[in-house]
Structures are given as C-alpha cells and as structure tokens.
Residue frames relative to the residue before (quaternion, step in Angstrom):
aa qw qx qy qz dx dy dz
M 1.0000 0.0000 0.0000 0.0000 0.00 0.00 0.00
Q 0.6501 0.5163 -0.3225 0.4547 3.60 0.95 -0.81
T 0.6093 0.5593 -0.3495 0.4401 3.58 1.07 -0.68
I 0.6556 0.5037 -0.3075 0.4712 3.58 0.96 -0.85
E 0.6462 0.5088 -0.3165 0.4727 3.59 0.97 -0.83
L 0.6475 0.5211 -0.3110 0.4610 3.56 0.97 -0.87
L 0.6645 0.4904 -0.3002 0.4772 3.59 0.93 -0.87
S 0.6342 0.5249 -0.3200 0.4689 3.57 1.05 -0.76
T 0.6536 0.5059 -0.3017 0.4752 3.57 0.99 -0.85
I 0.6393 0.5195 -0.3201 0.4679 3.59 0.98 -0.82
A 0.6479 0.5131 -0.3164 0.4656 3.59 0.94 -0.86
A 0.6515 0.5070 -0.3141 0.4690 3.59 0.97 -0.83
L 0.6533 0.5085 -0.3099 0.4675 3.59 0.99 -0.82
E 0.6329 0.5239 -0.3331 0.4626 3.60 1.00 -0.76
T 0.6336 0.5213 -0.3217 0.4725 3.57 1.03 -0.79
T 0.6571 0.5127 -0.3014 0.4632 3.58 0.94 -0.91
V 0.6475 0.5124 -0.3149 0.4679 3.59 0.94 -0.88
S 0.6451 0.5202 -0.3222 0.4576 3.60 0.94 -0.85
E 0.6534 0.5068 -0.3092 0.4697 3.57 0.96 -0.85
L 0.6590 0.5014 -0.3056 0.4700 3.59 0.97 -0.84
E 0.6277 0.5259 -0.3383 0.4637 3.60 1.02 -0.73
E 0.6417 0.5087 -0.3201 0.4763 3.60 1.00 -0.79
E 0.6584 0.5151 -0.3081 0.4542 3.56 0.98 -0.85
I 0.6574 0.5046 -0.3249 0.4556 3.60 0.96 -0.78
V 0.6092 0.5291 -0.3534 0.4733 3.59 1.07 -0.65
S 0.6613 0.5081 -0.2995 0.4635 3.56 0.93 -0.91
L 0.6794 0.4875 -0.2877 0.4669 3.58 0.91 -0.92
S 0.6179 0.5352 -0.3420 0.4634 3.59 1.06 -0.69
Y 0.6432 0.5098 -0.3144 0.4771 3.56 1.00 -0.82
Q 0.6545 0.5082 -0.3156 0.4623 3.58 0.92 -0.90
L 0.6409 0.5241 -0.3209 0.4600 3.58 0.97 -0.83
S 0.6375 0.5233 -0.3173 0.4681 3.56 0.98 -0.85
Q 0.6526 0.5111 -0.3088 0.4664 3.58 0.95 -0.87
E 0.6549 0.5112 -0.3091 0.4629 3.59 0.93 -0.89
R 0.6451 0.5134 -0.3225 0.4651 3.59 0.96 -0.82
N 0.6548 0.5107 -0.3112 0.4621 3.56 0.95 -0.87
E 0.6484 0.5090 -0.3152 0.4702 3.58 0.98 -0.82
R 0.6442 0.5158 -0.3233 0.4631 3.59 1.01 -0.82
K 0.6573 0.5075 -0.3140 0.4601 3.59 0.94 -0.89
L 0.6414 0.5154 -0.3199 0.4698 3.57 1.01 -0.78
A 0.6477 0.5077 -0.3139 0.4734 3.58 0.98 -0.83
E 0.6448 0.5096 -0.3203 0.4710 3.60 0.98 -0.81
Y 0.6374 0.5252 -0.3239 0.4614 3.57 0.96 -0.86
R 0.6718 0.4871 -0.2978 0.4720 3.59 0.90 -0.93
L 0.6311 0.5298 -0.3327 0.4586 3.57 1.03 -0.78
L 0.6521 0.5086 -0.3100 0.4691 3.58 0.95 -0.87
R 0.6509 0.5097 -0.3157 0.4657 3.59 0.97 -0.82
T 0.6323 0.5321 -0.3275 0.4580 3.57 0.99 -0.82
F 0.6992 0.4569 -0.2759 0.4757 3.57 0.86 -0.96
S 0.6425 0.5198 -0.3473 0.4432 3.61 0.97 -0.68
K 0.6432 0.5014 -0.3269 0.4776 3.59 1.12 -0.55
E 0.7161 0.4614 -0.2440 0.4635 3.58 1.09 -0.75
T 0.7341 0.3791 -0.2335 0.5127 3.61 1.12 -0.50
S 0.4403 -0.7167 0.4821 0.2453 3.51 -1.18 0.54
S 0.7868 0.2449 -0.1556 0.5448 3.61 1.09 -0.51
P 0.5923 -0.5998 0.4057 0.3534 3.58 -1.07 0.69
S 0.6325 0.5360 -0.3549 0.4321 3.61 1.00 -0.69
Q 0.6214 0.5179 -0.3435 0.4772 3.59 1.07 -0.67
E 0.6315 0.5456 -0.3274 0.4431 3.58 1.00 -0.83
V 0.6792 0.4813 -0.2925 0.4707 3.57 0.84 -0.96
S 0.6571 0.5129 -0.3150 0.4538 3.59 0.92 -0.84
A 0.6740 0.5021 -0.2954 0.4544 3.57 1.00 -0.78
V 0.7278 0.4384 -0.2355 0.4719 3.59 1.00 -0.80
R 0.5307 0.6835 -0.4000 0.3022 3.59 1.06 -0.67
P 0.6507 0.5074 -0.3590 0.4362 3.70 0.82 -0.73
F 0.6580 0.5052 -0.3177 0.4592 3.58 1.01 -0.71
L 0.6728 0.4922 -0.2990 0.4644 3.59 0.96 -0.79
A 0.5959 0.5744 -0.3615 0.4294 3.58 1.16 -0.53
L 0.6189 0.5648 -0.3379 0.4287 3.59 1.19 -0.44
R 0.4770 0.6855 -0.4325 0.3399 3.60 1.27 -0.25
P 0.4757 -0.6697 0.4841 0.3015 3.57 -1.07 0.72
C-alpha cells in the first residue's frame, strides 16, 4: 500500500514540476517583453528630450531622474 501512495505522490509532484516549468517559461517571456517595452520607452524619451534640448548635457540631466527609476 505504501508503494502505491509513494508512486501516486511522485506522479503528483511530476505534474506540479511540469506546470511550474511551463509557468517559468511564460514569466520569462513576459519579463523579456516588459524589458523591451521599457527600452523602447527610454529610447523614445531620449529622442524627445534630444529634440527639445540644445545641448547633450541638458538632455542627460533631464532624463537622468527617469532612468534612475529603472529596476
């Protein structure tokens, strides 16, 4: 009887591990997408400030607070 319970527990654990592996793949993809969106937003922000400012030092000073918020 203990052997059957042990095999049942192992099967349940294998199912759980498979589900967690699928979830980590999904979360990794989502993280990659979020990073790409953040980089695109930063690029657009830099372009906006570079068009509005006349000197590179002003551009860096204006954008630096926003870049400091990055994780």
